[in-house]
C-alpha positions in Angstrom: -61.2 -20.1 34.0 -64.2 -17.8 33.9 -67.0 -17.1 36.3 -70.1 -15.0 35.4 -72.0 -14.0 38.5 -75.5 -12.5 38.5 -74.8 -10.6 35.3 -77.3 -8.0 34.1 -76.8 -5.9 31.0 -79.2 -3.7 29.0 -78.8 -2.1 25.6 -81.1 0.7 24.5 -83.5 -0.3 27.2 -83.6 -4.0 26.1 -82.3 -6.5 28.7 -79.9 -9.0 27.2 -78.8 -10.7 30.5 -80.9 -10.8 33.7 -79.1 -12.1 36.8 -77.3 -14.6 34.6 -74.6 -16.9 36.1 -72.3 -19.6 34.7 -68.9 -21.1 35.2 -66.5 -22.0 32.4 -64.1 -24.7 33.5 -60.3 -24.3 32.8 -59.3 -26.3 29.8 -62.8 -26.8 28.5 -63.7 -26.5 24.9 -67.1 -24.8 25.0 -69.6 -23.8 22.3 -71.8 -20.8 22.9 -75.2 -21.0 21.3 -78.5 -19.1 21.2 -80.7 -17.3 18.8 -79.3 -14.4 16.6 -79.6 -11.1 18.4 -79.8 -12.5 22.0 -76.4 -11.1 23.1 -73.7 -13.7 22.4 -71.2 -11.3 20.9 -72.1 -8.7 23.6 -71.0 -11.2 26.3 -67.6 -11.5 24.5 -67.3 -7.7 24.7 -68.2 -7.8 28.4 -65.5 -10.5 29.0 -62.9 -8.3 27.3 -64.1 -5.3 29.2 -64.9 -3.3 26.1 -68.2 -2.6 27.9 -69.3 -3.0 31.5 -72.3 -4.7 33.0 -75.2 -2.9 34.7 -75.0 -5.4 37.6 -73.1 -8.5 38.6 -69.6 -9.3 37.5 -67.2 -11.4 35.4 -64.1 -13.0 37.1 -61.1 -14.5 35.2 -58.3 -16.6 36.6 -55.5 -14.3 37.7 -53.1 -13.3 34.9 -55.1 -15.2 32.3 -54.4 -14.0 28.7 -57.5 -13.5 26.6 -57.3 -13.8 22.8 -59.9 -12.8 20.2 -59.9 -12.3 16.5 -59.3 -8.6 15.7 -62.3 -6.8 14.2 -60.1 -5.1 11.7 -58.0 -7.4 9.6 -54.4 -6.4 8.8 -53.8 -4.7 5.5 -50.3 -3.3 5.4 -46.9 -4.0 3.8 -45.9 -6.7 6.3 -46.0 -10.2 5.1 -48.7 -12.6 6.1 -46.2 -14.7 8.1 -44.8 -11.7 9.9 -48.2 -10.4 10.9 -49.1 -13.8 12.4 -45.8 -14.1 14.3 -46.2 -10.6 15.7 -49.5 -11.6 17.3 -47.5 -13.3 20.1 -46.7 -10.0 21.8 -44.5 -11.5 24.6 -42.2 -13.2 22.1 -42.0 -10.1 19.9 -41.1 -7.9 22.9 -38.5 -10.4 24.2 -36.9 -10.8 20.8 -36.6 -7.0 20.5 -35.2 -6.7 24.1 -32.7 -9.4 23.4 -31.2 -7.2 20.6 -30.5 -4.3 23.0 -30.1 -5.8 26.5 -26.7 -5.5 28.1 -27.2 -6.8 31.7 -26.0 -10.4 31.7 -28.6 -11.5 34.2 -31.4 -10.0 32.2 -30.1 -11.5 29.0 -30.1 -14.9 30.7 -33.7 -14.4 31.9 -34.8 -13.4 28.3 -33.3 -16.5 26.7 -34.7 -18.8 29.3 -38.1 -17.3 28.8 -37.8 -17.5 25.0 -36.9 -21.2 25.4 -39.9 -21.7 27.8 -42.4 -20.3 25.2 -40.8 -22.3 22.4 -39.9 -19.0 20.6 -37.4 -20.6 18.2 -40.0 -22.8 16.5 -42.4 -19.8 16.1 -41.9 -19.5 12.3 -42.6 -23.2 11.7 -45.7 -23.1 14.0 -47.1 -19.9 12.4 -46.5 -21.4 8.9 -48.3 -24.6 9.8 -51.3 -22.7 11.1 -51.4 -20.6 7.9 -51.1 -23.7 5.7 -54.0 -25.2 7.6 -56.1 -22.1 6.8 -55.3 -22.3 3.1 -52.1 -20.2 2.7 -49.5 -21.8 0.6 -45.9 -20.7 1.0 -45.8 -18.0 -1.6 -48.9 -16.4 -0.2 -47.5 -16.5 3.3 -44.6 -14.3 2.1 -46.9 -11.8 0.4 -47.9 -8.4 1.9 -51.3 -8.4 3.6 -52.6 -5.5 1.6 -52.7 -7.8 -1.5 -55.3 -10.0 0.2 -59.1 -9.7 0.0 -61.1 -9.0 3.1 -62.0 -12.6 3.6 -58.3 -13.8 3.4 -57.2 -11.0 5.8 -59.7 -12.3 8.3 -58.0 -15.6 8.0 -54.7 -13.9 8.8 -56.4 -12.4 11.9 -57.7 -15.8 12.9 -54.2 -17.4 12.4 -52.7 -14.7 14.6 -54.9 -15.4 17.6 -54.4 -19.1 17.2 -50.7 -18.7 17.0 -50.6 -16.6 20.2 -52.2 -19.4 22.1 -54.1 -17.3 24.8 -55.3 -19.0 28.0 -58.9 -18.1 27.0 -59.5 -18.2 23.3 -62.7 -16.4 22.2 -63.9 -17.2 18.7 -67.0 -15.6 17.1 -68.2 -17.6 14.1 -64.6 -18.5 13.0 -65.7 -20.5 10.0 -67.6 -17.6 8.3 -64.5 -16.8 6.1 -63.3 -20.4 5.7 -64.0 -23.0 3.0 -64.8 -26.6 3.8 -61.1 -27.6 3.8 -60.2 -24.8 6.3 -63.2 -25.7 8.5 -62.1 -29.3 8.7 -58.6 -28.2 9.7 -59.9 -25.9 12.4 -62.1 -28.6 13.8 -59.1 -30.8 14.5 -56.9 -27.9 15.7 -59.5 -26.7 18.3 -60.2 -30.2 19.6 -56.5 -30.5 20.6 -56.0 -26.9 21.7 -54.1 -27.0 25.0 -56.0 -24.2 26.8 -59.6 -23.0 27.2 -61.8 -22.3 24.2 -65.1 -20.3 24.2 -66.6 -20.2 20.8 -69.8 -18.7 19.3 -70.8 -20.9 16.4 -73.9 -22.1 14.5 -72.0 -24.8 12.7 -73.5 -28.1 14.0 -70.6 -30.2 12.8 -68.0 -27.9 14.3 -69.8 -28.0 17.6 -70.0 -31.8 17.5 -66.4 -32.4 16.7 -64.5 -29.6 18.5 -66.2 -28.9 21.9 -66.9 -30.9 25.0 -69.5 -28.6 26.5 -72.2 -26.0 25.6 -73.3 -22.8 27.1 -76.9 -21.9 26.0 -78.2 -18.3 26.1 -82.0 -18.3 26.3 -84.5 -16.0 28.0 -81.6 -13.8 29.2 -80.1 -16.7 31.2 -76.9 -18.8 30.7 -77.0 -22.6 31.2 -74.0 -25.0 31.0 -74.3 -28.4 29.5 -71.6 -31.2 29.3 -71.1 -32.8 25.9 -71.2 -31.7 22.3 -74.1 -30.1 20.5 -76.0 -33.2 19.8 -75.7 -34.2 23.5 -76.9 -30.7 24.5 -79.9 -30.8 22.2 -81.0 -34.2 23.5 -80.4 -33.3 27.2 -82.3 -30.0 26.9 -85.2 -31.8 25.1 -85.4 -34.3 28.0 -85.2 -31.5 30.6 -88.0 -29.6 28.9 -90.2 -32.7 28.8 -89.6 -33.5 32.5 -90.1 -29.9 33.5 -93.3 -29.5 31.6 -94.6 -32.8 33.0 -93.8 -31.6 36.5 -95.6 -28.4 35.8 -98.7 -30.2 34.6 -98.7 -32.4 37.6 -98.5 -29.4 40.0 -101.2 -27.5 38.1 -103.5 -30.6 38.4 -102.8 -30.8 42.1 -103.7 -27.1 42.5 -106.9 -27.5 40.5 -108.0 -30.5 42.5 -107.4 -28.7 45.9 -109.0 -25.5 44.5 -112.2 -27.5 43.8 -112.3 -28.7 47.4 -111.9 -25.1 48.6 -114.6 -23.8 46.3 -116.9 -26.5 47.4 -116.3 -26.6 51.2 -114.7 -23.2 52.0 -118.0 -21.9 53.5 -118.8 -25.2 55.3 -118.3 -25.0 59.1 -117.4 -28.7 59.4 -114.8 -28.6 56.7 -113.5 -25.0 57.0 -110.2 -26.1 58.6 -109.5 -28.6 55.8 -110.3 -25.9 53.2 -107.9 -23.5 54.9 -105.2 -26.1 55.0 -105.6 -26.7 51.3 -105.5 -23.0 50.6 -102.1 -22.8 52.4 -100.8 -25.8 50.3 -101.9 -24.0 47.1 -100.0 -20.9 48.2 -96.9 -23.0 48.8 -97.1 -24.9 45.5 -95.2 -23.1 42.8 -95.3 -24.9 39.5 -92.1 -24.5 37.5 -92.3 -22.1 34.5 -93.0 -23.7 31.2 -90.0 -24.5 29.1 -90.3 -24.0 25.4 -88.2 -23.2 22.3 -87.8 -19.6 21.3 -89.7 -19.0 18.1 -87.8 -19.7 14.9 -89.4 -18.3 11.7 -89.6 -20.7 8.8 -88.3 -20.0 5.3 -90.8 -20.3 2.4 -89.6 -20.3 -1.3 -92.1 -20.0 -4.1 -92.1 -23.0 -6.4 -90.8 -22.5 -10.0 -93.4 -20.7 -12.1 -92.5 -22.5 -15.3 -91.6 -26.1 -16.1 -88.0 -26.4 -17.4 -86.7 -28.4 -20.3 -83.7 -30.7 -20.0 -80.9 -29.7 -19.7 -81.6 -26.4 -18.0 -78.0 -25.4 -18.4 -75.2 -27.0 -20.4 -71.5 -26.0 -20.6 -69.2 -27.4 -23.3 -65.6 -26.3 -23.0 -66.7 -23.1 -21.3 -64.3 -20.8 -19.6 -64.8 -17.8 -17.3 -62.8 -15.1 -15.6 -62.4 -11.3 -15.3 -60.9 -8.9 -17.8 -58.1 -10.8 -19.5 -57.6 -13.2 -16.6 -59.1 -16.7 -17.0 -60.1 -18.4 -13.7 -61.9 -21.5 -15.1 -61.3 -23.5 -18.2 -62.7 -26.6 -20.0 -66.0 -26.7 -18.1 -68.2 -29.6 -19.4 -71.2 -29.8 -17.1 -75.0 -29.9 -17.3 -77.8 -29.0 -14.8 -81.2 -30.6 -15.1 -84.5 -29.7 -13.3 -84.5 -30.8 -9.7 -80.7 -31.3 -9.5 -79.3 -30.8 -6.0 -75.6 -29.9 -6.3 -73.0 -28.9 -3.7 -70.0 -27.1 -5.1 -66.9 -27.5 -2.9 -63.2 -26.7 -3.2 -60.5 -24.5 -1.7 -61.3 -20.7 -1.7 -59.7 -19.0 -4.7 -60.3 -21.9 -7.0 -63.3 -20.3 -8.8 -66.5 -21.4 -6.9 -68.0 -17.9 -6.8 -66.8 -17.2 -10.4 -68.7 -20.3 -11.5 -71.8 -19.1 -9.6 -71.6 -15.7 -11.3 -71.3 -17.4 -14.7 -74.4 -19.5 -14.1 -76.4 -16.5 -12.8 -75.4 -14.4 -15.8 -73.4 -11.8 -13.7 -70.4 -12.5 -16.0 -70.2 -13.6 -19.6 -68.3 -16.8 -20.7 -64.8 -16.1 -22.1 -65.0 -19.1 -24.4 -66.7 -22.4 -25.2 -70.4 -22.9 -25.2 -72.8 -21.9 -22.4 -76.5 -22.7 -23.1 -79.3 -21.8 -20.7 -83.0 -22.4 -21.1 -84.9 -19.4 -22.5 -87.5 -19.4 -19.7 -85.0 -20.2 -16.9 -84.9 -17.6 -14.1 -82.1 -18.0 -11.6 -82.0 -16.5 -8.0 -78.4 -15.9 -6.9 -77.7 -15.3 -3.2 -74.1 -14.3 -2.3 -72.6 -12.1 0.4 -72.0 -9.2 -2.1 -75.6 -9.4 -3.0 -76.4 -7.9 0.4 -75.3 -4.5 -1.1 -78.4 -4.6 -3.3 -80.5 -3.9 -0.2 -81.2 -0.2 0.3 -79.9 0.6 3.8 -82.3 3.5 4.4 -85.3 1.5 3.3 -87.4 -0.8 5.6 -88.3 -4.4 4.5 -91.8 -3.1 3.9 -90.5 -0.4 1.5 -88.5 -3.1 -0.3 -91.6 -5.2 -0.8 -93.7 -2.3 -1.9 -91.2 -1.8 -4.7 -92.0 -5.2 -6.2 -95.7 -5.4 -5.1 -96.8 -1.8 -6.0 -100.4 -2.6 -6.6 -101.0 -5.1 -3.7 -102.7 -4.3 -0.4 -100.7 -3.7 2.7 -102.0 -7.0 4.3 -100.7 -9.0 1.3 -97.3 -7.2 1.4 -96.9 -7.9 5.1 -98.0 -11.5 4.6 -95.2 -11.9 2.1 -92.7 -10.4 4.5 -94.0 -12.8 7.2 -93.3 -15.7 4.9 -89.7 -14.5 4.7 -89.4 -14.9 8.5 -89.6 -11.2 9.5 -91.7 -10.2 12.5 -94.1 -7.3 12.3 -91.7 -4.9 14.2 -88.8 -5.8 12.0 -90.8 -5.1 8.8 -90.6 -1.4 9.6 -87.0 -1.3 10.8 -84.3 0.2 8.5 -82.4 -2.5 6.6 -79.1 -1.1 8.0 -80.4 -1.8 11.5 -81.4 -5.4 10.8 -79.3 -8.3 12.0 -77.2 -10.2 9.4 -79.7 -13.1 9.6 -82.6 -10.8 9.0 -80.9 -9.2 6.1 -80.2 -12.6 4.7 -83.8 -13.7 5.1 -85.0 -10.5 3.4 -82.6 -10.9 0.4 -83.5 -14.5 -0.1 -87.2 -13.6 -0.1 -86.7 -10.8 -2.6 -84.6 -12.8 -5.1 -86.9 -15.8 -5.1 -90.1 -13.6 -5.2 -91.1 -14.6 -8.7 -90.6 -18.3 -8.4 -87.2 -19.0 -10.1 -86.4 -22.4 -11.7 -83.0 -22.5 -10.0 -81.4 -21.1 -6.8 -77.7 -20.5 -6.4 -76.7 -20.0 -2.8 -73.2 -18.9 -2.0 -72.6 -19.4 1.8 -76.2 -18.8 2.7 -75.8 -19.8 6.4 -73.1 -17.4 7.5 -75.5 -15.2 9.4 -78.1 -17.8 10.4 -78.4 -19.5 13.9 -78.8 -23.2 14.1 -82.6 -23.2 14.1 -82.7 -20.9 11.1 -80.3 -23.2 9.3 -82.6 -26.1 10.0 -85.6 -24.1 8.7 -83.5 -23.3 5.5 -82.9 -27.1 5.0 -86.7 -27.8 5.2 -87.5 -25.0 2.8 -84.9 -26.2 0.3 -86.1 -29.8 0.5 -89.7 -28.5 -0.2 -88.5 -26.4 -3.2 -88.9 -28.3 -6.5 -86.4 -26.3 -8.6 -82.7 -27.0 -9.1 -80.3 -25.9 -6.3 -76.6 -25.3 -6.4 -75.0 -24.6 -2.9 -71.5 -23.3 -2.1 -71.0 -23.8 1.6 -68.7 -24.9 4.4 -71.7 -26.2 6.4 -71.6 -30.0 6.0 -75.0 -30.4 7.7 -76.6 -28.2 5.0 -74.8 -30.0 2.2 -75.6 -33.5 3.4 -79.3 -32.6 4.2 -80.1 -31.0 0.9 -77.6 -32.2 -1.9 -77.1 -35.5 -3.6 -74.3 -34.5 -6.1 -70.9 -33.1 -5.3 -69.0 -30.9 -7.7 -65.5 -29.6 -7.0 -63.6 -26.5 -8.2 -60.1 -27.7 -8.6 -57.2 -27.3 -11.0 -58.8 -24.4 -12.9 -62.0 -26.2 -13.8 -65.2 -27.7 -12.4 -65.8 -31.5 -12.3 -68.0 -34.1 -10.6 -66.4 -35.3 -7.3 -66.4 -39.1 -7.4 -66.6 -39.6 -3.6 -68.8 -38.6 -0.7 -68.1 -35.9 1.9 -66.6 -38.4 4.4 -64.2 -39.8 1.9 -63.3 -36.3 0.8 -62.7 -35.2 4.4 -60.5 -38.2 5.0 -58.5 -37.5 1.9 -57.9 -33.9 3.0 -56.9 -35.0 6.5 -54.5 -37.6 5.2 -52.9 -35.2 2.7 -52.3 -32.6 5.5 -51.0 -35.2 8.0 -48.4 -36.7 5.7 -46.1 -35.7 2.8 -47.6 -38.6 0.8 -44.3 -40.3 -0.1 -41.9 -39.3 -2.8 -42.8 -37.0 -5.6 -42.9 -39.9 -8.0 -45.3 -41.9 -5.7 -47.6 -38.9 -5.3 -47.6 -38.5 -9.1 -48.4 -42.2 -9.5 -51.2 -42.1 -6.9 -52.7 -39.1 -8.6 -52.5 -40.7 -12.0 -54.1 -43.9 -10.6 -57.0 -41.9 -9.0 -57.5 -40.0 -12.3 -57.6 -43.3 -14.2 -60.2 -44.8 -11.9 -62.3 -41.6 -12.1 -62.2 -41.8 -15.9 -63.2 -45.5 -15.8 -66.3 -44.9 -13.7 -67.3 -41.5 -15.2 -69.4 -43.0 -18.0 -71.2 -45.3 -15.6 -72.0 -42.3 -13.3 -73.2 -40.3 -16.3 -75.5 -43.1 -17.4 -76.9 -43.4 -13.8 -77.6 -39.7 -13.8 -79.3 -39.9 -17.2 -81.4 -42.8 -15.9 -82.4 -40.9 -12.7 -83.4 -37.8 -14.8 -85.5 -40.0 -17.0 -87.1 -41.8 -14.0 -88.1 -38.4 -12.5 -89.5 -37.2 -15.8 -91.6 -40.4 -16.3 -92.9 -40.2 -12.8 -94.0 -36.6 -13.4 -95.8 -37.7 -16.6 -97.6 -40.5 -14.8 -98.6 -38.2 -12.0 -100.1 -35.8 -14.5 -102.2 -38.5 -16.2 -103.3 -39.8 -12.7 -104.5 -36.3 -11.9 -106.5 -36.1 -15.1 -108.0 -39.6 -14.6 -109.1 -38.6 -11.0 -111.0 -35.6 -12.4 -114.7 -36.6 -12.9 -115.0 -34.1 -15.7 -112.7 -36.1 -18.0 -115.4 -38.9 -18.2 -118.0 -36.4 -19.4 -116.2 -35.9 -22.6 -115.1 -38.1 -25.4 -114.4 -41.8 -24.4 -111.4 -41.7 -26.8 -109.7 -39.2 -24.5 -109.8 -41.6 -21.5 -108.5 -44.4 -23.7 -105.6 -42.3 -24.9 -104.8 -41.4 -21.3 -104.8 -45.0 -20.3 -102.5 -46.0 -23.2 -100.1 -43.2 -22.3 -100.0 -44.3 -18.7 -99.3 -47.9 -19.7 -96.5 -46.8 -22.1 -94.9 -44.5 -19.4 -95.2 -47.2 -16.8 -93.5 -49.8 -18.9 -90.8 -47.3 -19.8 -90.4 -46.5 -16.1 -90.0 -50.1 -15.1 -87.4 -50.7 -17.8 -85.4 -47.5 -16.8 -85.5 -48.5 -13.1 -84.1 -52.0 -14.0 -81.3 -50.2 -16.0 -80.6 -48.0 -13.0 -80.3 -50.9 -10.7 -77.9 -52.7 -13.1 -75.8 -49.5 -13.5 -75.7 -49.0 -9.7 -74.4 -52.5 -9.2 -71.8 -52.0 -11.9 -70.6 -48.8 -10.2 -70.4 -50.4 -6.8 -68.2 -53.2 -8.3 -66.0 -50.7 -10.1 -65.5 -48.5 -7.0 -64.5 -51.5 -4.8 -62.1 -52.9 -7.3 
């Protein structure tokens, strides 16, 4: 389908591709991976001939149609459905010509071609794609100018999917999707009938939707068969074999060089020395293979210990102006909680995040928050808080006015910014670099809780892994809104869902939730009465096990608190200074430890009993 031959391309004197070559097979589903800023999007522009290479070339199968999501999303008076259907330009042109054509032969050709391209099922196909991306029927018939920017990008994505190009180019297609839309897209792409070339840093999407990977590294392109996990293991093996071969060659050279150094001047062994010198010249050890550097994330630990609950909501509601988005919220957040908030876009996830962060006030009910609780809120709109004409260094000076330059730069380094990027204007940083800077600034003072709304949208895979490690090291509470299942599964142990105008605990894991979504989209689910009965049965089961789950959570919270108390006492007993004081103090500490230990044992037994009870109830 696509051949890239000895491609070289420079931008502002920096070489993105150097003599790079790769072949993309027809019909393949290929993920395109590499560090942020290495040139992946630039290659897409080269393929579409928006720009031209400095050397080498790109060849496509003759008459192949290329499709990519438009950079400017539609925002006119046309309905969403009409915009998507108009993306198939051949069908649109033929339908218009059929209205005016008078030549019988041409009319016949038009209708034959319309039948060939399945034109008469176009509306149903377009509607199905839109539904998969989250558009219900009423929204499909609404004008695009009523949609937000994110929803308009979904319309643009639906349009290119509907047009079914021979080569489908997708650049981070899940950035504007929720988890449900991402699950649908995974399945759609895996069965797409033509060639897909997709830039993505979503590990799950790359594992489930593609059968090959092209890796951009050190200005070269390398093709691998298999999904992302296969690519990762194959590349790791190649690196090990390559580097072992390199070490072996270097050892050979060193051994021969010793002989030359020792006997090079000897008349009797001069010929042997010369022979070895020639062998050394011929031996060319392979270049060392190594991972490109990926900066870690570092989050300061909470500066104050929080009481329980940190946040409690009792019948709370939230919205904007006189429009209520969420009602009857009855939830609590404790220190150390790891919560993933999922749900279809438009159901109030970001509204809930803003309520917790204090960006909006509750419209009703009770919302209580610890007096000393500081919350760091990361969201895409928060990027606007960065000053585009300031460098990262100027941003950090603003919050470290009395510190030395070395301390300021050290703090920026902890955020993952290199020395050269510290002095680059914020507007010229990549999306990933701006995300790192913002996360570093909002967590600067050691908040007790972090709210992260789609934090991985601009991060490459290695940076996402670094974020996972940093979040797992962070001791405060975390609430994450994300379509990235790898991030959710690696950092969160509780699922909440925004659904039906409220927030509730989701009584299933992500796999079960995914299966329920897939099943719902694959079938009508029986009659209306059956669907209602199933829904009522599920609600009844949730109500039955809700008290057990609540008791388990209370037990887990108590276990964590007791362990912290025991650790504090152990730390005091390990300090030699405590034995220089009053003996009564040591006795009190010993009694407290015994009391906490007994309480811990009893609570753990309670937790085991409740867990067994929950398992029995869920399997009933």
